[in-house]
N, CA, C and O atoms as a GROMACS GRO file, in nm:
protein
  368
    1MET      N    1  -1.945   2.030   0.243
    1MET     CA    2  -2.017   1.980   0.127
    1MET      C    3  -2.155   1.933   0.174
    1MET      O    4  -2.167   1.866   0.277
    2ASP      N    5  -2.258   1.969   0.098
    2ASP     CA    6  -2.391   1.923   0.136
    2ASP      C    7  -2.413   1.780   0.089
    2ASP      O    8  -2.335   1.726   0.010
    3LEU      N    9  -2.518   1.719   0.138
    3LEU     CA   10  -2.544   1.577   0.113
    3LEU      C   11  -2.561   1.546  -0.035
    3LEU      O   12  -2.506   1.448  -0.084
    4ALA      N   13  -2.636   1.627  -0.106
    4ALA     CA   14  -2.657   1.602  -0.249
    4ALA      C   15  -2.525   1.605  -0.326
    4ALA      O   16  -2.500   1.518  -0.410
    5ASN      N   17  -2.441   1.702  -0.296
    5ASN     CA   18  -2.311   1.710  -0.364
    5ASN      C   19  -2.222   1.594  -0.325
    5ASN      O   20  -2.144   1.545  -0.407
    6ALA      N   21  -2.231   1.549  -0.200
    6ALA     CA   22  -2.152   1.434  -0.155
    6ALA      C   23  -2.194   1.307  -0.230
    6ALA      O   24  -2.109   1.227  -0.270
    7ILE      N   25  -2.323   1.289  -0.248
    7ILE     CA   26  -2.371   1.173  -0.324
    7ILE      C   27  -2.324   1.182  -0.469
    7ILE      O   28  -2.278   1.083  -0.526
    8ASP      N   29  -2.336   1.300  -0.528
    8ASP     CA   30  -2.291   1.319  -0.666
    8ASP      C   31  -2.142   1.288  -0.680
    8ASP      O   32  -2.100   1.228  -0.779
    9ALA      N   33  -2.062   1.329  -0.583
    9ALA     CA   34  -1.918   1.302  -0.587
    9ALA      C   35  -1.891   1.152  -0.577
    9ALA      O   36  -1.799   1.102  -0.641
   10ALA      N   37  -1.969   1.081  -0.496
   10ALA     CA   38  -1.953   0.936  -0.485
   10ALA      C   39  -1.990   0.867  -0.616
   10ALA      O   40  -1.925   0.770  -0.655
   11VAL      N   41  -2.093   0.915  -0.683
   11VAL     CA   42  -2.130   0.860  -0.814
   11VAL      C   43  -2.015   0.882  -0.913
   11VAL      O   44  -1.981   0.793  -0.990
   12ARG      N   45  -1.955   1.001  -0.910
   12ARG     CA   46  -1.841   1.028  -0.999
   12ARG      C   47  -1.724   0.936  -0.967
   12ARG      O   48  -1.655   0.890  -1.058
   13ALA      N   49  -1.700   0.908  -0.839
   13ALA     CA   50  -1.592   0.816  -0.801
   13ALA      C   51  -1.619   0.676  -0.855
   13ALA      O   52  -1.528   0.609  -0.903
   14ALA      N   53  -1.744   0.632  -0.848
   14ALA     CA   54  -1.780   0.501  -0.904
   14ALA      C   55  -1.764   0.501  -1.056
   14ALA      O   56  -1.716   0.403  -1.113
   15ASP      N   57  -1.803   0.610  -1.121
   15ASP     CA   58  -1.787   0.620  -1.266
   15ASP      C   59  -1.639   0.616  -1.306
   15ASP      O   60  -1.603   0.550  -1.404
   16THR      N   61  -1.555   0.684  -1.230
   16THR     CA   62  -1.411   0.683  -1.257
   16THR      C   63  -1.355   0.542  -1.241
   16THR      O   64  -1.276   0.497  -1.323
   17ALA      N   65  -1.396   0.474  -1.135
   17ALA     CA   66  -1.349   0.337  -1.112
   17ALA      C   67  -1.395   0.245  -1.225
   17ALA      O   68  -1.319   0.158  -1.268
   18LEU      N   69  -1.517   0.263  -1.272
   18LEU     CA   70  -1.566   0.185  -1.386
   18LEU      C   71  -1.483   0.213  -1.511
   18LEU      O   72  -1.442   0.121  -1.581
   19ALA      N   73  -1.458   0.340  -1.538
   19ALA     CA   74  -1.382   0.378  -1.657
   19ALA      C   75  -1.238   0.324  -1.651
   19ALA      O   76  -1.179   0.292  -1.754
   20ASN      N   77  -1.183   0.316  -1.529
   20ASN     CA   78  -1.046   0.266  -1.511
   20ASN      C   79  -1.040   0.115  -1.494
   20ASN      O   80  -0.934   0.060  -1.466
   21GLU      N   81  -1.155   0.049  -1.510
   21GLU     CA   82  -1.164  -0.097  -1.499
   21GLU      C   83  -1.104  -0.149  -1.368
   21GLU      O   84  -1.020  -0.239  -1.368
   22MET      N   85  -1.149  -0.090  -1.259
   22MET     CA   86  -1.102  -0.130  -1.125
   22MET      C   87  -1.117  -0.280  -1.106
   22MET      O   88  -1.212  -0.342  -1.154
   23GLN      N   89  -1.023  -0.337  -1.035
   23GLN     CA   90  -1.026  -0.479  -0.998
   23GLN      C   91  -1.060  -0.491  -0.850
   23GLN      O   92  -1.034  -0.400  -0.772
   24THR      N   93  -1.118  -0.602  -0.813
   24THR     CA   94  -1.149  -0.627  -0.672
   24THR      C   95  -1.023  -0.672  -0.598
   24THR      O   96  -0.917  -0.688  -0.657
   25LEU      N   97  -1.038  -0.691  -0.468
   25LEU     CA   98  -0.928  -0.740  -0.385
   25LEU      C   99  -0.867  -0.868  -0.440
   25LEU      O  100  -0.746  -0.889  -0.433
   26ASP      N  101  -0.952  -0.955  -0.495
   26ASP     CA  102  -0.902  -1.084  -0.545
   26ASP      C  103  -0.869  -1.081  -0.694
   26ASP      O  104  -0.851  -1.186  -0.757
   27GLY      N  105  -0.861  -0.960  -0.752
   27GLY     CA  106  -0.817  -0.946  -0.890
   27GLY      C  107  -0.924  -0.964  -0.996
   27GLY      O  108  -0.893  -0.966  -1.116
   28GLN      N  109  -1.048  -0.975  -0.955
   28GLN     CA  110  -1.158  -0.989  -1.051
   28GLN      C  111  -1.208  -0.850  -1.094
   28GLN      O  112  -1.188  -0.753  -1.021
   29PRO      N  113  -1.271  -0.840  -1.209
   29PRO     CA  114  -1.329  -0.711  -1.250
   29PRO      C  115  -1.432  -0.664  -1.146
   29PRO      O  116  -1.519  -0.741  -1.104
   30ALA      N  117  -1.421  -0.539  -1.108
   30ALA     CA  118  -1.512  -0.482  -1.007
   30ALA      C  119  -1.639  -0.424  -1.069
   30ALA      O  120  -1.724  -0.371  -0.998
   31GLY      N  121  -1.652  -0.433  -1.201
   31GLY     CA  122  -1.766  -0.373  -1.270
   31GLY      C  123  -1.902  -0.402  -1.210
   31GLY      O  124  -1.979  -0.309  -1.188
   32PRO      N  125  -1.936  -0.529  -1.183
   32PRO     CA  126  -2.067  -0.557  -1.125
   32PRO      C  127  -2.086  -0.492  -0.987
   32PRO      O  128  -2.194  -0.442  -0.956
   33HIS      N  129  -1.982  -0.491  -0.906
   33HIS     CA  130  -1.989  -0.427  -0.773
   33HIS      C  131  -2.007  -0.276  -0.789
   33HIS      O  132  -2.089  -0.215  -0.721
   34LEU      N  133  -1.931  -0.219  -0.881
   34LEU     CA  134  -1.938  -0.074  -0.903
   34LEU      C  135  -2.074  -0.033  -0.957
   34LEU      O  136  -2.126   0.072  -0.918
   35GLN      N  137  -2.130  -0.113  -1.046
   35GLN     CA  138  -2.262  -0.078  -1.099
   35GLN      C  139  -2.368  -0.085  -0.990
   35GLN      O  140  -2.457   0.000  -0.983
   36ARG      N  141  -2.358  -0.187  -0.903
   36ARG     CA  142  -2.452  -0.197  -0.791
   36ARG      C  143  -2.437  -0.078  -0.696
   36ARG      O  144  -2.536  -0.022  -0.650
   37LEU      N  145  -2.312  -0.038  -0.668
   37LEU     CA  146  -2.287   0.078  -0.584
   37LEU      C  147  -2.345   0.204  -0.648
   37LEU      O  148  -2.412   0.283  -0.582
   38ARG      N  149  -2.319   0.221  -0.776
   38ARG     CA  150  -2.369   0.338  -0.848
   38ARG      C  151  -2.521   0.343  -0.846
   38ARG      O  152  -2.580   0.449  -0.822
   39ASP      N  153  -2.584   0.230  -0.870
   39ASP     CA  154  -2.731   0.224  -0.867
   39ASP      C  155  -2.784   0.262  -0.729
   39ASP      O  156  -2.883   0.335  -0.717
   40GLY      N  157  -2.720   0.211  -0.625
   40GLY     CA  158  -2.762   0.244  -0.488
   40GLY      C  159  -2.747   0.392  -0.458
   40GLY      O  160  -2.834   0.453  -0.396
   41LEU      N  161  -2.637   0.450  -0.502
   41LEU     CA  162  -2.615   0.593  -0.481
   41LEU      C  163  -2.718   0.677  -0.556
   41LEU      O  164  -2.770   0.775  -0.502
   42LEU      N  165  -2.748   0.638  -0.679
   42LEU     CA  166  -2.848   0.712  -0.756
   42LEU      C  167  -2.987   0.700  -0.693
   42LEU      O  168  -3.065   0.794  -0.697
   43ALA      N  169  -3.017   0.584  -0.636
   43ALA     CA  170  -3.145   0.568  -0.567
   43ALA      C  171  -3.152   0.661  -0.446
   43ALA      O  172  -3.255   0.723  -0.420
   44MET      N  173  -3.042   0.671  -0.372
   44MET     CA  174  -3.037   0.765  -0.258
   44MET      C  175  -3.061   0.907  -0.307
   44MET      O  176  -3.135   0.984  -0.245
   45ARG      N  177  -2.997   0.941  -0.418
   45ARG     CA  178  -3.010   1.077  -0.472
   45ARG      C  179  -3.153   1.105  -0.512
   45ARG      O  180  -3.206   1.213  -0.485
   46ARG      N  181  -3.217   1.008  -0.578
   46ARG     CA  182  -3.358   1.027  -0.620
   46ARG      C  183  -3.450   1.042  -0.500
   46ARG      O  184  -3.538   1.128  -0.500
   47ARG      N  185  -3.429   0.959  -0.398
   47ARG     CA  186  -3.511   0.967  -0.276
   47ARG      C  187  -3.483   1.095  -0.199
   47ARG      O  188  -3.571   1.149  -0.132
   48GLY      N  189  -3.361   1.141  -0.208
   48GLY     CA  190  -3.323   1.261  -0.133
   48GLY      C  191  -3.287   1.232   0.010
   48GLY      O  192  -3.272   1.324   0.090
   49THR      N  193  -3.272   1.104   0.045
   49THR     CA  194  -3.235   1.068   0.182
   49THR      C  195  -3.132   0.956   0.180
   49THR      O  196  -3.121   0.879   0.085
   50VAL      N  197  -3.058   0.949   0.290
   50VAL     CA  198  -2.962   0.841   0.310
   50VAL      C  199  -2.983   0.789   0.451
   50VAL      O  200  -2.955   0.859   0.548
   51GLY      N  201  -3.031   0.667   0.462
   51GLY     CA  202  -3.051   0.607   0.593
   51GLY      C  203  -2.918   0.563   0.653
   51GLY      O  204  -2.830   0.516   0.581
   52ALA      N  205  -2.904   0.578   0.783
   52ALA     CA  206  -2.779   0.541   0.851
   52ALA      C  207  -2.747   0.394   0.830
   52ALA      O  208  -2.632   0.360   0.800
   53ASP      N  209  -2.844   0.306   0.845
   53ASP     CA  210  -2.820   0.162   0.827
   53ASP      C  211  -2.782   0.132   0.682
   53ASP      O  212  -2.694   0.050   0.657
   54GLU      N  213  -2.849   0.198   0.588
   54GLU     CA  214  -2.819   0.179   0.447
   54GLU      C  215  -2.676   0.221   0.415
   54GLU      O  216  -2.605   0.151   0.343
   55LEU      N  217  -2.634   0.334   0.470
   55LEU     CA  218  -2.499   0.383   0.444
   55LEU      C  219  -2.395   0.290   0.508
   55LEU      O  220  -2.293   0.260   0.445
   56ARG      N  221  -2.419   0.245   0.629
   56ARG     CA  222  -2.326   0.151   0.694
   56ARG      C  223  -2.313   0.023   0.613
   56ARG      O  224  -2.203  -0.029   0.595
   57ALA      N  225  -2.425  -0.029   0.564
   57ALA     CA  226  -2.423  -0.152   0.484
   57ALA      C  227  -2.344  -0.131   0.355
   57ALA      O  228  -2.269  -0.219   0.312
   58LEU      N  229  -2.361  -0.016   0.293
   58LEU     CA  230  -2.289   0.016   0.170
   58LEU      C  231  -2.139   0.022   0.195
   58LEU      O  232  -2.060  -0.031   0.118
   59ILE      N  233  -2.100   0.087   0.304
   59ILE     CA  234  -1.957   0.098   0.338
   59ILE      C  235  -1.899  -0.039   0.366
   59ILE      O  236  -1.790  -0.071   0.319
   60ARG      N  237  -1.970  -0.121   0.443
   60ARG     CA  238  -1.921  -0.257   0.472
   60ARG      C  239  -1.907  -0.338   0.345
   60ARG      O  240  -1.809  -0.410   0.328
   61ASP      N  241  -2.005  -0.327   0.255
   61ASP     CA  242  -2.000  -0.401   0.130
   61ASP      C  243  -1.878  -0.361   0.047
   61ASP      O  244  -1.803  -0.446  -0.001
   62VAL      N  245  -1.858  -0.231   0.030
   62VAL     CA  246  -1.744  -0.183  -0.050
   62VAL      C  247  -1.612  -0.229   0.012
   62VAL      O  248  -1.519  -0.266  -0.059
   63ALA      N  249  -1.604  -0.227   0.144
   63ALA     CA  250  -1.481  -0.268   0.212
   63ALA      C  251  -1.448  -0.415   0.188
   63ALA      O  252  -1.332  -0.454   0.201
   64THR      N  253  -1.547  -0.497   0.152
   64THR     CA  254  -1.520  -0.640   0.130
   64THR      C  255  -1.459  -0.668  -0.007
   64THR      O  256  -1.397  -0.772  -0.025
   65TRP      N  257  -1.477  -0.577  -0.103
   65TRP     CA  258  -1.425  -0.604  -0.237
   65TRP      C  259  -1.332  -0.498  -0.294
   65TRP      O  260  -1.255  -0.528  -0.386
   66ALA      N  261  -1.336  -0.376  -0.244
   66ALA     CA  262  -1.252  -0.269  -0.299
   66ALA      C  263  -1.104  -0.297  -0.271
   66ALA      O  264  -1.070  -0.348  -0.164
   67PRO      N  265  -1.017  -0.265  -0.365
   67PRO     CA  266  -0.874  -0.289  -0.344
   67PRO      C  267  -0.821  -0.207  -0.227
   67PRO      O  268  -0.862  -0.092  -0.206
   68GLU      N  269  -0.730  -0.266  -0.150
   68GLU     CA  270  -0.676  -0.200  -0.032
   68GLU      C  271  -0.597  -0.074  -0.065
   68GLU      O  272  -0.589   0.017   0.017
   69ASP      N  273  -0.539  -0.068  -0.184
   69ASP     CA  274  -0.456   0.046  -0.221
   69ASP      C  275  -0.535   0.159  -0.288
   69ASP      O  276  -0.476   0.256  -0.335
   70ASP      N  277  -0.666   0.148  -0.293
   70ASP     CA  278  -0.750   0.252  -0.352
   70ASP      C  279  -0.868   0.277  -0.258
   70ASP      O  280  -0.962   0.198  -0.253
   71VAL      N  281  -0.861   0.386  -0.185
   71VAL     CA  282  -0.966   0.417  -0.088
   71VAL      C  283  -1.062   0.525  -0.140
   71VAL      O  284  -1.137   0.585  -0.062
   72SER      N  285  -1.059   0.549  -0.271
   72SER     CA  286  -1.142   0.656  -0.327
   72SER      C  287  -1.290   0.634  -0.302
   72SER      O  288  -1.362   0.728  -0.270
   73LEU      N  289  -1.337   0.511  -0.317
   73LEU     CA  290  -1.480   0.484  -0.297
   73LEU      C  291  -1.518   0.496  -0.150
   73LEU      O  292  -1.619   0.557  -0.116
   74LEU      N  293  -1.437   0.436  -0.063
   74LEU     CA  294  -1.466   0.446   0.080
   74LEU      C  295  -1.457   0.590   0.127
   74LEU      O  296  -1.535   0.634   0.212
   75GLY      N  297  -1.362   0.664   0.072
   75GLY     CA  298  -1.351   0.806   0.106
   75GLY      C  299  -1.475   0.884   0.064
   75GLY      O  300  -1.524   0.968   0.138
   76ALA      N  301  -1.525   0.855  -0.056
   76ALA     CA  302  -1.645   0.924  -0.105
   76ALA      C  303  -1.766   0.890  -0.018
   76ALA      O  304  -1.851   0.977   0.006
   77LEU      N  305  -1.775   0.766   0.028
   77LEU     CA  306  -1.886   0.728   0.117
   77LEU      C  307  -1.870   0.796   0.252
   77LEU      O  308  -1.969   0.834   0.316
   78GLY      N  309  -1.746   0.812   0.296
   78GLY     CA  310  -1.721   0.885   0.421
   78GLY      C  311  -1.766   1.029   0.413
   78GLY      O  312  -1.815   1.085   0.511
   79VAL      N  313  -1.748   1.090   0.296
   79VAL     CA  314  -1.794   1.228   0.276
   79VAL      C  315  -1.945   1.235   0.289
   79VAL      O  316  -1.999   1.331   0.344
   80ILE      N  317  -2.015   1.134   0.238
   80ILE     CA  318  -2.161   1.130   0.253
   80ILE      C  319  -2.196   1.126   0.402
   80ILE      O  320  -2.285   1.198   0.446
   81ALA      N  321  -2.127   1.042   0.478
   81ALA     CA  322  -2.154   1.033   0.622
   81ALA      C  323  -2.128   1.167   0.690
   81ALA      O  324  -2.209   1.211   0.772
   82ARG      N  325  -2.017   1.233   0.657
   82ARG     CA  326  -1.985   1.362   0.719
   82ARG      C  327  -2.083   1.471   0.678
   82ARG      O  328  -2.106   1.566   0.752
   83ALA      N  329  -2.141   1.456   0.558
   83ALA     CA  330  -2.235   1.557   0.509
   83ALA      C  331  -2.374   1.539   0.570
   83ALA      O  332  -2.466   1.615   0.540
   84GLY      N  333  -2.389   1.440   0.653
   84GLY     CA  334  -2.518   1.421   0.719
   84GLY      C  335  -2.592   1.299   0.673
   84GLY      O  336  -2.710   1.283   0.706
   85GLY      N  337  -2.527   1.210   0.596
   85GLY     CA  338  -2.592   1.086   0.555
   85GLY      C  339  -2.631   1.008   0.679
   85GLY      O  340  -2.552   0.995   0.772
   86GLY      N  341  -2.749   0.959   0.681
   86GLY     CA  342  -2.801   0.889   0.797
   86GLY      C  343  -2.927   0.957   0.844
   86GLY      O  344  -2.942   0.990   0.962
   87GLY      N  345  -3.019   0.976   0.751
   87GLY     CA  346  -3.145   1.037   0.790
   87GLY      C  347  -3.165   1.178   0.736
   87GLY      O  348  -3.274   1.233   0.745
   88GLN      N  349  -3.061   1.236   0.680
   88GLN     CA  350  -3.071   1.371   0.626
   88GLN      C  351  -3.134   1.368   0.487
   88GLN      O  352  -3.126   1.268   0.416
   89ARG      N  353  -3.194   1.477   0.450
   89ARG     CA  354  -3.248   1.491   0.315
   89ARG      C  355  -3.147   1.563   0.228
   89ARG      O  356  -3.085   1.661   0.272
   90ALA      N  357  -3.130   1.516   0.107
   90ALA     CA  358  -3.042   1.582   0.010
   90ALA      C  359  -3.121   1.690  -0.061
   90ALA      O  360  -3.241   1.675  -0.085
   91ALA      N  361  -3.055   1.798  -0.095
   91ALA     CA  362  -3.121   1.905  -0.170
   91ALA      C  363  -3.163   1.850  -0.306
   91ALA      O  364  -3.087   1.779  -0.372
   92GLN      N  365  -3.283   1.881  -0.346
   92GLN     CA  366  -3.334   1.832  -0.475
   92GLN      C  367  -3.296   1.924  -0.581
   92GLN      O  368  -3.329   1.901  -0.698
   0.00000   0.00000   0.00000
């Protein structure tokens, strides 16, 4: 999967989590976290790049609040990393 498609898939994962009203680890609504994640992913998509430090920070942030039994968001971010996130340009 190329970087642009990986970012798009991560946005879809965030949208699905929003639609399913995902809860955080502590049982609170994850909506604000998911919206921030979605906004960050869309900014990466617009820029066409994903910085390694930015991606690491995003993964660490999601790991602090995402439910342990749902790894869909972390998995989607992992796909971005495997697709070359960390300095690569996404196809426009």
